[in-house]
Backbone as JSON Lines, residues from 0, in Angstrom:
{"i":0,"aa":"X","n":[-6.97,10.32,-13.91],"ca":[-7.95,9.26,-13.92],"c":[-8.57,9.07,-12.55]}
{"i":1,"aa":"X","n":[-7.76,9.03,-11.52],"ca":[-8.27,8.79,-10.18],"c":[-9.21,9.91,-9.76]}
{"i":2,"aa":"X","n":[-8.81,11.16,-9.99],"ca":[-9.65,12.28,-9.6],"c":[-10.96,12.27,-10.37]}
{"i":3,"aa":"X","n":[-10.91,11.94,-11.65],"ca":[-12.1,11.93,-12.49],"c":[-13.08,10.83,-12.08]}
{"i":4,"aa":"X","n":[-12.6,9.8,-11.41],"ca":[-13.44,8.67,-11.02],"c":[-14.16,8.89,-9.7]}
{"i":5,"aa":"X","n":[-13.81,9.94,-9.0],"ca":[-14.43,10.27,-7.72],"c":[-14.38,9.1,-6.74]}
{"i":6,"aa":"X","n":[-13.19,8.63,-6.47],"ca":[-13.0,7.57,-5.5],"c":[-13.18,8.13,-4.09]}
{"i":7,"aa":"X","n":[-13.73,7.29,-3.22],"ca":[-13.86,7.68,-1.81],"c":[-12.47,7.69,-1.18]}
{"i":8,"aa":"X","n":[-12.36,8.26,0.0],"ca":[-11.07,8.28,0.69],"c":[-10.57,6.86,0.95]}
{"i":9,"aa":"X","n":[-11.46,5.96,1.35],"ca":[-11.07,4.58,1.61],"c":[-10.61,3.9,0.31]}
{"i":10,"aa":"X","n":[-11.31,4.17,-0.79],"ca":[-10.91,3.6,-2.07],"c":[-9.53,4.12,-2.48]}
{"i":11,"aa":"X","n":[-9.25,5.38,-2.19],"ca":[-7.94,5.94,-2.49],"c":[-6.86,5.25,-1.66]}
{"i":12,"aa":"X","n":[-7.16,4.97,-0.39],"ca":[-6.21,4.25,0.47],"c":[-5.92,2.87,-0.1]}
{"i":13,"aa":"X","n":[-6.98,2.2,-0.51],"ca":[-6.83,0.86,-1.05],"c":[-6.09,0.89,-2.38]}
{"i":14,"aa":"X","n":[-6.39,1.85,-3.22],"ca":[-5.69,1.99,-4.49],"c":[-4.19,2.19,-4.26]}
{"i":15,"aa":"X","n":[-3.84,3.04,-3.33],"ca":[-2.43,3.27,-3.01],"c":[-1.75,1.97,-2.58]}
{"i":16,"aa":"X","n":[-2.44,1.2,-1.75],"ca":[-1.87,-0.06,-1.28],"c":[-1.76,-1.08,-2.42]}
{"i":17,"aa":"X","n":[-2.73,-1.09,-3.32],"ca":[-2.67,-1.99,-4.47],"c":[-1.47,-1.67,-5.34]}
{"i":18,"aa":"X","n":[-1.24,-0.4,-5.55],"ca":[-0.1,0.03,-6.37],"c":[1.21,-0.43,-5.74]}
{"i":19,"aa":"X","n":[1.24,-0.45,-4.41],"ca":[2.44,-0.91,-3.7],"c":[2.52,-2.43,-3.61]}
{"i":20,"aa":"X","n":[1.51,-3.12,-4.16],"ca":[1.56,-4.58,-4.23],"c":[1.01,-5.32,-3.03]}
{"i":21,"aa":"X","n":[0.26,-4.65,-2.18],"ca":[-0.29,-5.33,-1.01],"c":[-1.4,-6.3,-1.42]}
{"i":22,"aa":"X","n":[-1.49,-7.41,-0.71],"ca":[-2.54,-8.4,-0.95],"c":[-3.82,-7.98,-0.23]}
{"i":23,"aa":"X","n":[-4.9,-8.66,-0.57],"ca":[-6.18,-8.39,0.1],"c":[-6.05,-8.61,1.6]}
{"i":24,"aa":"X","n":[-5.41,-9.69,1.99],"ca":[-5.24,-10.0,3.41],"c":[-4.41,-8.93,4.11]}
{"i":25,"aa":"X","n":[-3.32,-8.5,3.49],"ca":[-2.48,-7.45,4.07],"c":[-3.26,-6.15,4.22]}
{"i":26,"aa":"X","n":[-4.04,-5.82,3.2],"ca":[-4.86,-4.61,3.26],"c":[-5.86,-4.69,4.4]}
{"i":27,"aa":"X","n":[-6.54,-5.81,4.51],"ca":[-7.54,-5.99,5.56],"c":[-6.91,-5.82,6.94]}
{"i":28,"aa":"X","n":[-5.77,-6.43,7.14],"ca":[-5.09,-6.31,8.44],"c":[-4.65,-4.88,8.72]}
{"i":29,"aa":"X","n":[-4.1,-4.21,7.73],"ca":[-3.59,-2.86,7.96],"c":[-4.7,-1.83,8.15]}
{"i":30,"aa":"X","n":[-5.85,-2.06,7.52],"ca":[-6.97,-1.11,7.63],"c":[-8.0,-1.52,8.68]}
{"i":31,"aa":"X","n":[-7.78,-2.67,9.31],"ca":[-8.68,-3.18,10.35],"c":[-10.1,-3.37,9.82]}
{"i":32,"aa":"X","n":[-10.18,-3.97,8.62],"ca":[-11.47,-4.31,8.02],"c":[-11.36,-5.74,7.5]}
{"i":33,"aa":"X","n":[-12.49,-6.33,7.15],"ca":[-12.45,-7.71,6.66],"c":[-11.94,-7.77,5.22]}
{"i":34,"aa":"X","n":[-11.46,-8.94,4.85],"ca":[-11.0,-9.15,3.47],"c":[-12.16,-8.97,2.49]}
{"i":35,"aa":"X","n":[-13.37,-9.33,2.92],"ca":[-14.54,-9.16,2.05],"c":[-14.82,-7.68,1.79]}
{"i":36,"aa":"X","n":[-14.63,-6.86,2.8],"ca":[-14.82,-5.42,2.63],"c":[-13.76,-4.86,1.68]}
{"i":37,"aa":"X","n":[-12.54,-5.32,1.81],"ca":[-11.48,-4.91,0.89],"c":[-11.87,-5.28,-0.53]}
{"i":38,"aa":"X","n":[-12.34,-6.5,-0.73],"ca":[-12.75,-6.94,-2.07],"c":[-13.88,-6.08,-2.62]}
{"i":39,"aa":"X","n":[-14.83,-5.7,-1.76],"ca":[-15.92,-4.83,-2.2],"c":[-15.39,-3.48,-2.66]}
{"i":40,"aa":"X","n":[-14.44,-2.92,-1.92],"ca":[-13.84,-1.64,-2.32],"c":[-13.08,-1.79,-3.65]}
{"i":41,"aa":"X","n":[-12.37,-2.89,-3.8],"ca":[-11.63,-3.11,-5.04],"c":[-12.59,-3.22,-6.22]}
{"i":42,"aa":"X","n":[-13.69,-3.94,-6.04],"ca":[-14.7,-4.05,-7.11],"c":[-15.24,-2.67,-7.48]}
{"i":43,"aa":"X","n":[-15.48,-1.85,-6.48],"ca":[-15.98,-0.5,-6.72],"c":[-14.96,0.33,-7.5]}
{"i":44,"aa":"X","n":[-13.69,0.19,-7.15],"ca":[-12.62,0.89,-7.88],"c":[-12.6,0.43,-9.33]}
{"i":45,"aa":"X","n":[-12.73,-0.88,-9.55],"ca":[-12.73,-1.42,-10.91],"c":[-13.87,-0.82,-11.72]}
{"i":46,"aa":"X","n":[-15.06,-0.77,-11.14],"ca":[-16.23,-0.22,-11.85],"c":[-16.0,1.25,-12.18]}
{"i":47,"aa":"X","n":[-15.52,2.01,-11.21],"ca":[-15.33,3.45,-11.41],"c":[-14.22,3.76,-12.42]}
{"i":48,"aa":"X","n":[-13.23,2.88,-12.53],"ca":[-12.11,3.13,-13.44],"c":[-12.22,2.37,-14.76]}
{"i":49,"aa":"X","n":[-13.19,1.48,-14.85],"ca":[-13.4,0.75,-16.09],"c":[-12.39,-0.35,-16.36]}
{"i":50,"aa":"X","n":[-11.84,-0.95,-15.31],"ca":[-10.9,-2.06,-15.47],"c":[-11.49,-3.32,-14.86]}
{"i":51,"aa":"X","n":[-10.83,-4.45,-15.1],"ca":[-11.37,-5.7,-14.58],"c":[-10.37,-6.51,-13.74]}
{"i":52,"aa":"X","n":[-9.19,-5.94,-13.52],"ca":[-8.21,-6.65,-12.69],"c":[-7.24,-5.65,-12.06]}
{"i":53,"aa":"X","n":[-6.55,-6.1,-11.03],"ca":[-5.54,-5.26,-10.38],"c":[-4.45,-4.9,-11.38]}
{"i":54,"aa":"X","n":[-4.05,-5.87,-12.16],"ca":[-3.0,-5.64,-13.15],"c":[-3.42,-4.55,-14.13]}
{"i":55,"aa":"X","n":[-4.65,-4.64,-14.64],"ca":[-5.15,-3.63,-15.57],"c":[-5.2,-2.25,-14.92]}
{"i":56,"aa":"X","n":[-5.59,-2.21,-13.67],"ca":[-5.68,-0.94,-12.95],"c":[-4.31,-0.28,-12.84]}
{"i":57,"aa":"X","n":[-3.33,-1.03,-12.38],"ca":[-1.98,-0.48,-12.22],"c":[-1.4,-0.12,-13.59]}
{"i":58,"aa":"X","n":[-1.61,-0.97,-14.58],"ca":[-1.11,-0.69,-15.93],"c":[-1.71,0.62,-16.46]}
{"i":59,"aa":"X","n":[-3.01,0.78,-16.29],"ca":[-3.66,1.99,-16.79],"c":[-3.12,3.24,-16.1]}
{"i":60,"aa":"X","n":[-2.93,3.18,-14.81],"ca":[-2.4,4.33,-14.08],"c":[-0.98,4.67,-14.54]}
{"i":61,"aa":"X","n":[-0.13,3.67,-14.64],"ca":[1.24,3.92,-15.03],"c":[1.36,4.33,-16.49]}
{"i":62,"aa":"X","n":[0.58,3.72,-17.37],"ca":[0.68,4.07,-18.79],"c":[0.09,5.45,-19.07]}
{"i":63,"aa":"X","n":[-0.88,5.85,-18.28],"ca":[-1.52,7.14,-18.5],"c":[-0.74,8.29,-17.85]}
{"i":64,"aa":"X","n":[-0.18,8.03,-16.68],"ca":[0.45,9.11,-15.92],"c":[1.94,8.92,-15.71]}
{"i":65,"aa":"X","n":[2.47,7.78,-16.04],"ca":[3.9,7.53,-15.85],"c":[4.22,7.09,-14.44]}
{"i":66,"aa":"X","n":[3.8,7.86,-13.49],"ca":[3.98,7.52,-12.08],"c":[2.71,7.91,-11.37]}
{"i":67,"aa":"X","n":[2.49,7.28,-10.24],"ca":[1.29,7.57,-9.45],"c":[1.68,8.32,-8.21]}
């Protein structure tokens, strides 16, 4: 799913962090970007993967592939 969605490298970094349960604030601090930028990347990931929440995203990845 991830490869088929053509996520950018930054989106892949954020996706990995989301799977590990990091918050928007934690992501922003670790990537040295604003929380608003993190939210924009997350919205882009949602659009590309066809989900509407972090929970749906993680569920889809785990249910489709078992592990990420």
